[in-house]
N, C-alpha and C positions, 0 to 999 in steps of 0.2 A: 504494500500500500504506500502511496506517496503522501507524505505529510505536507499540508498547506504551509507555505512559508510565513503566513501571517500569524500563526498561533505559537510559534517558538518551542513546541514540544519536540524532544528528540524522536527521530524516526524509529518505528518498530514495525514488525511484520503482521501485527494483529489488528490495530485500529489507530487511525491517525489522531484520534482524540483521547487516547490512553497515555498516561504518563508512566513509563517504565524506567526505573532507576536501578543502578547496580547491575549485577549480572545474574538475574534469576534463571533457574533451570526450568524451562517450560516445556512440557512433554508434547508429543505429536497429537494433532487433532484437537487442540484447545481452541476455544473461542473466547475472546476478550472484548467486552462491550465498551462503548464510549464513556468517557468521563471517569475512568477508573484510575486508581493509584496502585501500582504494583511496585513495591519497595523490596528490591533484592540486595540492599546495601549490607544486611547482616546475614545473608544467606536465605534463599527462598527456593523451594522446589514445588512445582505444580505438576502433578502427574498427567499422564496421557488422557485425552478425551474429556477434559474439564470444560465447563462453561462458567465463565466469570461475567456476571451480568453488569449492566450499566450502573455506574456510580459506586461500584465496590471499591473498598480500600483494604489492601493487604499490606501489613507492616512487618518489618524485621528489625526495627529500631524504635527507641523512645528517647525523647529529650527531657523528660520530666526530672530525672535525677540531676541532669546537668543544670537545668534552670534553678531548681530548688537549692542547689549547692552554690548558687551565685556564680555558676560557670567554672567552678574549680574541679568538677568531675567531667569525665568524657561522656559522650553519647553512649547509651547502653544499646547493645545489639544482641540478638539471639535468632537463630535460624527458625524459620517458619516452614511447615510442610503441609501441603494439601495433596491427599491421595488421589489415585486415578478415578476417573469417571465420577467426579464430584460436581454438584451444581451449587454455585454460590449466587443467591438471589440478589436482586437489585438493592443497592445501597447498604448491603451488609458490610460489616467491618470486622476484620480478623487481625488481632494484635500480635505483636512479636512473641516468638517462642511457642506458638500454638501448633498443635498437630491435629489435622483433620484427617480421619481415616478415608479409605477408598469407598466409593459408592455412597457418599453422604449427601445430604441436602442441608445447606445453610439457608434458612428462610430469609426472605427479603427483610431488610432493616435489622437483622440480628446483630448483636455485638458479642463476638467471641473474645473473652478476656485474655490477657497475657498468660502464657504457659498452660493453656487449657488443652486437654487431650480428649478428642472426640472419637469414640470407637467406630470402626467400619460399619456401614449400613445404618448410620444414625441420621435422625432428623433433628436439627437444633433450631430453636426459635427463641425470640425474646431478647431482652436487655436486662441483665447479662444472659447470654445464650445458655439454654439448658436442653438436655436431650428430651425430646417430646415422647410421650407414650406411643409405642408403636415403632416401626422401623421403615426405612426405605425398602422398596421391593424392586426386584428386577422385572422389567417389562420385556415382552417378546421372547422370553426364554422359558422353556419347560422345566429346566433344572435349576430353579432358584435354590442357592446353596444354604439358605437359612432354614 
């Protein structure tokens, strides 16, 4: 995709209106919507076949500690992982150090706190995000493994 010169975002192969920083490891067949922030500065892996909806923010750093220390401390960084075939709904936020399992659904506008571990096949909703009763299910397959 060609990035319009007027908006000053770095070019990326996913969406000209997505801001991708650092060097995230993004798997094959992923779709990334407009107006997303994909922060790979602290290490970010997004598995194959993920859909990252419009307005999503995924972070691998935090500046809270630096600011509250009156800038005497460094920016905190922690690797963030999103498993394969995971859907992240519009405007969801995933904070640094989180691990989202494969085949998960992160609901629209959910906030996944720092260092949260979401098991595979989970549906997470809310602020802060919590695992919803029930689970994601495989569509179009006879052999649902759960």
